C-alpha positions in Angstrom: 2.1 -1.6 -5.8 4.6 -2.2 -3.7 1.9 -5.1 -2.3 -0.4 -7.4 -4.2 -2.7 -5.4 -1.8 -2.6 -2.2 -0.1 -5.1 0.5 1.5 -5.6 3.5 -0.5 -7.1 6.5 1.6 -9.1 4.2 3.2 -10.2 1.5 0.1 -8.6 -1.3 -0.4 -6.9 -1.8 -3.5 -5.3 -4.8 -5.4 -3.2 -5.3 -7.9 -4.8 -7.6 -10.9 -3.5 -8.3 -14.4 -5.8 -6.1 -15.8 -4.7 -3.3 -13.5 -5.2 -2.0 -9.9 -9.0 -2.1 -8.7 -10.8 -1.2 -6.1 -11.7 -4.4 -4.0 -14.7 -3.2 -2.9 -16.7 -2.9 -6.3 -13.4 -4.2 -9.0 -13.5 -0.9 -10.6 -10.2 0.0 -11.6 -7.9 2.9 -9.6 -7.3 6.0 -11.2 -4.3 7.1 -10.1 -5.1 10.4 -11.0 -8.4 11.3 -9.2 -8.6 8.6 -5.8 -11.8 7.9 -4.0 -12.3 10.6 -1.2 -11.4 9.3 2.3 -13.0 6.5 3.1 -13.1 7.8 6.9 -14.4 11.4 6.0 -15.2 11.8 2.6 -12.3 14.4 2.2 -10.8 14.7 -1.1 -7.3 13.5 -0.9 -4.6 14.1 -3.8 -0.9 11.6 -3.2 1.6 12.9 -1.7 -0.4 15.3 -0.1 -0.9 15.8 3.6 -4.2 14.5 4.8 -6.4 17.3 5.1 -7.6 16.2 8.8 -4.4 16.6 10.2 -2.5 18.8 7.8 0.9 20.2 9.2 1.0 18.8 12.5 3.9 20.7 14.4 7.2 18.4 14.7 6.3 15.8 12.1 8.1 14.5 8.8 5.4 12.0 7.9 1.9 11.2 9.0 -1.2 9.3 7.9 -4.2 9.7 9.8 -5.5 6.0 8.9 -8.6 6.9 6.7 -11.5 5.5 9.1 -9.6 2.2 9.4 -8.3 0.1 12.1 -6.0 -2.0 11.0 -3.6 -1.7 8.0 -3.7 -4.8 5.0 -1.1 -6.1 6.7 -2.4 -6.4 10.3 -0.7 -3.0 12.0 -2.5 0.0 13.6 -3.2 1.8 10.6 -2.5 5.3 11.6 0.9 6.9 12.4 2.8 10.0 12.8 6.6 10.1 12.6 8.0 13.1 14.7 11.2 15.1 13.5 12.9 13.8 16.4 12.4 9.7 15.2 9.7 8.4 17.3 7.0 6.7 15.8 3.6 6.6 17.2 1.2 4.4 15.8 -3.1 4.5 16.2 -6.2 3.4 15.2 -7.2 4.7 12.1 -10.5 5.6 13.9 -9.3 7.8 16.1 -9.8 11.0 13.6 -7.9 14.1 13.0 -8.7 16.1 16.7 -7.4 13.3 18.6 -4.2 13.1 16.9 -2.9 16.5 16.7 -4.0 16.4 20.5 -1.7 13.1 20.7 1.5 14.9 18.9 0.8 18.0 21.7 1.3 15.8 24.1 4.6 13.9 22.5 6.0 17.1 21.8 5.4 18.6 25.1 6.8 15.7 27.1 3.5 14.5 28.3 2.2 10.5 28.2 0.1 9.8 24.8 -3.6 9.4 25.7 -5.1 5.7 25.5 -4.4 4.3 22.1 -1.8 5.7 20.8 1.6 4.3 21.6 5.4 4.7 20.5 7.2 2.0 18.2 10.3 0.7 19.6 12.3 1.7 16.8 13.0 4.9 15.9 13.0 6.4 12.1 16.5 6.6 9.9 16.4 10.3 10.9 17.0 10.1 14.6 19.4 12.2 15.9 20.7 14.1 12.7 20.9 17.5 12.2 18.6 19.3 9.2 22.0 19.1 7.2 22.6 15.6 7.3 18.8 14.3 6.7 19.0 16.4 3.8 22.4 14.7 2.6 20.3 11.6 3.3 17.3 12.5 1.4 19.1 13.3 -1.7 20.6 10.3 -2.3 18.0 8.1 -1.5 16.5 7.8 -4.5 20.2 7.1 -6.1 20.4 4.2 -3.5 16.9 2.4 -4.6 18.0 3.0 -7.9 21.0 0.6 -7.5 19.1 -1.7 -5.2 16.5 -2.1 -8.1 19.6 -2.4 -10.8 20.8 -5.2 -8.9 17.7 -7.1 -8.5 16.7 -6.6 -12.3 19.8 -7.4 -14.5 21.3 -4.1 -14.0 18.3 -2.5 -15.3 16.3 0.3 -13.3 13.8 3.3 -15.2 15.7 7.0 -14.9 12.3 7.7 -14.0 12.8 6.8 -9.9 15.7 8.9 -9.6 13.0 12.1 -10.9 10.1 10.5 -8.6 7.8 10.1 -12.0 8.0 6.4 -11.1 7.7 4.2 -8.0 11.3 1.6 -7.6 8.9 -1.2 -7.7 7.0 -0.6 -10.5 7.8 -3.3 -12.9 9.4 -5.8 -10.4 8.0 -9.2 -9.3 7.4 -9.8 -5.1 10.7 -11.9 -5.0 12.7 -8.4 -6.7 10.5 -6.4 -4.4 11.2 -8.3 -1.2 14.8 -8.5 -2.0 15.0 -4.4 -2.4 13.4 -4.1 0.7 15.2 -6.3 2.7 18.5 -4.5 1.1 16.3 -0.8 2.6 17.7 -0.5 5.9 21.1 -1.0 5.3 21.3 1.0 2.3 19.9 3.9 4.6 21.9 3.2 7.4 25.1 3.8 4.7 23.6 7.2 3.9 23.2 8.3 7.5 26.6 7.2 8.4 28.0 9.1 5.1 25.7 11.6 6.4 27.5 12.3 10.1 30.9 11.9 8.4 30.2 14.6 6.5 29.4 16.7 9.6 
């Protein structure tokens, strides 16, 4: 896990010596068969769209918040990252219909509904063409692999490049922090390369 305690579809999960467990009852998390959404009880799967907000227009990433106001790290649990680079945050309690309405308002230039707000910073893909974004996407995993090698005595699992392993698997908290601290610059370098290719 990226952090010792995280949310998984609204359920708090914690990394322990015995494996990743649900904090509510201490049972092991089955990655292939996660618990349904805490908020609406819909079946969710890692890497797939949240059912209540599937296929949001003009959106590259999103999370409905799964019925939880705040994330384990204290920020609003729901977010939508639009294709233009703007990201809105909101409570995970608002529900799919309200999220879809907020996205439609944002895309049409209307004011966001109460409880929705744009973050001050934009996502790395802001201002890039589809081709430039594809350039960065195709090189991100290699960039992460290099960062892992820097903090891990030259070793990174080859499974990171195939998407079969997460970059943070097996790293200490200090190593994870070091990689996270260098990610923004790595992405910016790729963005600069993508822009120079156009």
